[in-house]
C-alpha positions as CSV (number, residue, x, y, z in Angstrom):
1,M,-26.5,-39.3,25.0
2,E,-24.2,-38.1,22.3
3,E,-25.4,-34.4,23.2
4,T,-24.4,-34.8,26.6
5,A,-21.0,-36.4,25.6
6,E,-20.4,-33.3,23.3
7,K,-21.3,-31.0,26.1
8,Y,-18.5,-32.4,28.2
9,R,-15.9,-32.3,25.7
10,L,-16.5,-28.4,24.7
11,T,-16.8,-27.8,28.5
12,C,-13.5,-29.8,29.1
13,L,-11.8,-27.8,26.1
14,S,-12.7,-24.6,27.5
15,L,-10.9,-25.0,30.8
16,P,-8.5,-22.5,31.4
17,K,-4.9,-23.2,30.2
18,D,-3.0,-23.5,33.5
19,L,-5.9,-26.7,34.3
20,K,-5.2,-28.6,31.4
21,E,-1.6,-29.5,32.3
22,W,-2.7,-31.2,35.4
23,A,-3.3,-34.9,35.1
24,A,-6.5,-34.9,36.2
25,Y,-7.5,-32.9,33.0
26,K,-5.7,-35.2,31.0
27,D,-7.5,-38.4,32.4
28,L,-10.6,-36.6,32.0
29,K,-9.9,-35.7,28.2
30,T,-9.6,-39.1,27.6
31,S,-11.7,-40.9,29.4
32,I,-14.1,-38.2,27.3
33,E,-12.4,-39.5,23.8
34,N,-12.6,-42.7,24.8
35,F,-16.5,-42.6,25.7
36,K,-17.4,-41.1,22.5
37,E,-15.6,-43.5,20.5
38,V,-17.5,-46.6,22.0
39,L,-20.7,-44.7,21.8
40,P,-22.0,-45.7,18.6
41,L,-21.3,-49.4,19.6
42,I,-23.4,-48.5,22.8
43,I,-26.5,-46.9,20.3
44,E,-25.8,-50.3,17.9
45,L,-26.1,-52.4,21.0
46,K,-29.7,-50.7,21.9
47,K,-31.5,-51.8,18.4
48,A,-33.7,-54.5,19.0
49,S,-32.2,-56.1,16.5
50,I,-28.9,-57.3,18.4
51,M,-29.6,-60.8,18.7
52,P,-28.3,-62.8,22.0
53,R,-25.3,-64.0,20.5
54,H,-23.9,-60.9,19.9
55,W,-24.7,-60.0,23.3
56,E,-22.5,-63.1,24.5
57,E,-19.9,-61.9,22.1
58,V,-19.9,-58.9,23.7
59,K,-19.5,-60.6,27.0
60,G,-16.8,-62.8,26.1
61,L,-14.5,-59.9,24.8
62,T,-15.2,-57.5,27.8
63,G,-15.1,-60.4,30.4
64,K,-18.3,-58.8,31.9
65,E,-21.3,-60.3,32.9
66,L,-24.0,-58.1,31.2
67,N,-27.9,-58.2,32.1
68,Y,-29.1,-57.3,28.0
69,E,-32.2,-58.9,29.0
70,N,-33.6,-56.0,30.9
71,P,-32.7,-52.9,30.0
72,D,-33.1,-51.3,33.5
């Protein structure tokens, strides 16, 4: 996951200068940066030591229903 995110970041940075002025480029860059920021958390949540109470806290903070018991 980290490698793929880094590839996207590098590809985004290597786009022509004219494209970097587009709103779509800025949105893409922001999305990639945000993903790279939360990626360590995602990796930590994948560990078996994460308890249901941790998942309940994440659900409460995000306001999203997460099916953490089924990894698929």
